[in-house]
N, C-alpha and C positions, 0 to 999 in steps of 0.2 A: 351616766348621763344623757340625757335628752336633745336631740339639736334640729332645730328646725330647719328644713333642708329642702331642696329645689337640684336637681339631678343638672341643672342647666346652668347656676351659679356660680361661675368663678371662683366668686370668695369663700361659697361652700367646699369648692374642689380644694381651694388652698386649706381649709380645717382638715379637710377630710387626708390630702398630701400629708399636714404635717404629723396628723396621728397615724397613718400609714408609717411612716418614717421612725417615729419613737413605738412602736408595736404597739400600740391602745387602741387601734380601731374599733377592735372588736369589744370595749365598752362603751362605745357610743348606740344609742338609738336614735337611727336616722325616723325623725316622724316629717312625712309633707304638709305640707302646713303654711297656705300661699299669703300671700303679703296683708288680704282682705279680712285672712279668720281671725275670728276674737280669739281665740284661742294664743295667736300671736302677740297680740296685744299683751296677752299676761305676763308673757316673757319677756316683754321690751317693746315699750311707748311708743318706741319709733317703728314700730312694727315693718321690721327689714330680716332678712334671710343674711348671714346666718345668726341666728341665739341659739344660744347653750344654757341650759339648767342644770346644774353640777350636780352630783349626786347628794349633797349637803341643799341641796335645795336654793343655791345661789345662783342667778339670772347675769348671765353675761351676753353684751352683744359688741357687735363689730368684730370684724375679722381677727385682728391685729391683736386685739384682746383675747379672742377665743385660742387663736393660734398660740399664743403665747402659755397659754392656762393648760392647753392641754400639751404642749412641749412638756411643761414642769413636771408633770405623771409619768415618763419613758423615764427608764434607766440609761445611763451610759451618756454618752456627749451627746447636747440637747441639739437641737436646731439655731438656737437661739446662741451664741457663741457669750461668756463671758464678759464682764465690761473690758473695753478695750478697743482699740482701732477694728479689729474681727468685728463686733459686734457693730460696732460705729459702718461697715459696709454692708453687712448684712442686712441692717435697717433702711439703710439708703436703697441699697438694689430693691426691698422690698417697696419702698417709696417709688420706685422707677414703676417695679412690675404691677402696682396698684393703680397710679397715677393712667397709664397706657387699661388699665380697666376702667377706670372713674371716666375716662373720656369716650370710651367705646359703648359701653352700656346706655347712657343717656341718648347718645348718637343716634343708637338702632334706634330707636324709639323714635327719633325725631324723623329718621329718614323715612320714619314711612305717614307723617304728617304732610299736609296740604303745604309745601314749599314756599315762602316768599323770601324778599331781601333778607329780613333779618333771622329769619331760621338756616338759608343758606349760608352765612356769612359765619355764624354761631358755628354749624356742623364742620366746615372749613378749618375754624380753629381747635376744634378738638383732634379733628384728622391730624391735625399740624404737631399736636401735640405727642401724639401715637411715632409717628414717621420723626421727629427728633429724637423722641425714647428708644426706638427701634436702630437708630443711628449711633447714639451714647452707647446703647448693647454691644453693637457691632463693634466699636471701639475698644472692649475690654472684654468682648468674649473667648479670649485666650485665657482669660482670669477665674472664667466659672469654673466651678467643679461640681460634683455628680449629685448633687439637692441635698449637701451636708448642711445649706444653712436655710433658714427662713427666707432669705433674699432671693436664694438661688429657684426655690418653690414657690415664690409667687413670682417670680420670671416665667417658670417654666408655664406657670398658671394663664397667666396673661397672652403669652403666646398662642397655646392652644386655645384660648377663650377668641381671638382673633384670629385660627382657621376654623372654629363652629360658626361663630356669626360673622365674619368677612371672610369666604371664600373669593368673592369678586375681585375682592383686594388684596393678592396675594402679598404677604411682608417677606417672602425668604429672596428675591431679587433683590441684589444688592448688599444683600447683608449674607455672607456664604461661611462667616466664622460663627455667625449665629445659630446659622441654621444647624452647620454642622453639632453644635454643642446641641441644642434642641431635639435633632436624630437621637442622639446618645439618650439625653434624661428620657425622652418621653416613653421610651421603652422599660424604665426602671419601674417599680411598684408604685410608688407612691403615685405618678402619673399613668401610668397602664391602668391600674385598678379603679380610679376617679375619673373614666373620661367622660363627658358631659354627652346628655341625652335630650330631647325635647324641643 
């Protein structure tokens, strides 16, 4: 398998964390392909990372799709639970984690541009999404496990992205339970082996 890879992308990190959790990371060739590289357009008409080409030549894109595919390759219990309440909960957590990343990545870009009223309003709206999501995660932090599900992996990657790109906006104050959970899981192989760079 060939993965369009960026060491700074939280979405790529999520794919590799699932691959490590499932024991299939050694089967993935990481190709550093930028979003403006014509080679990426061959893999993904949206020109986004992560994008994956499977061993049989099928191109997959969008991290949830790639994660579910990678998860299907491992043996033993997967990070995507079987249909039922546990699966819905894992997917709900993943949506919350993805939402934090979806609000944070473009906000970072917008902060570097000239600020006007429209832009500052939009930036504050995105920041509000992150703050509300962190509060929601704090309220249920006691129920989070040790990266057993795709949802927990996604949340951990989102928190790691906040540490990486927004150190000037620390998320830990006011979230002691979530902090305690994160400090445990960040040392586990799926997180420890995928620390962002760049």
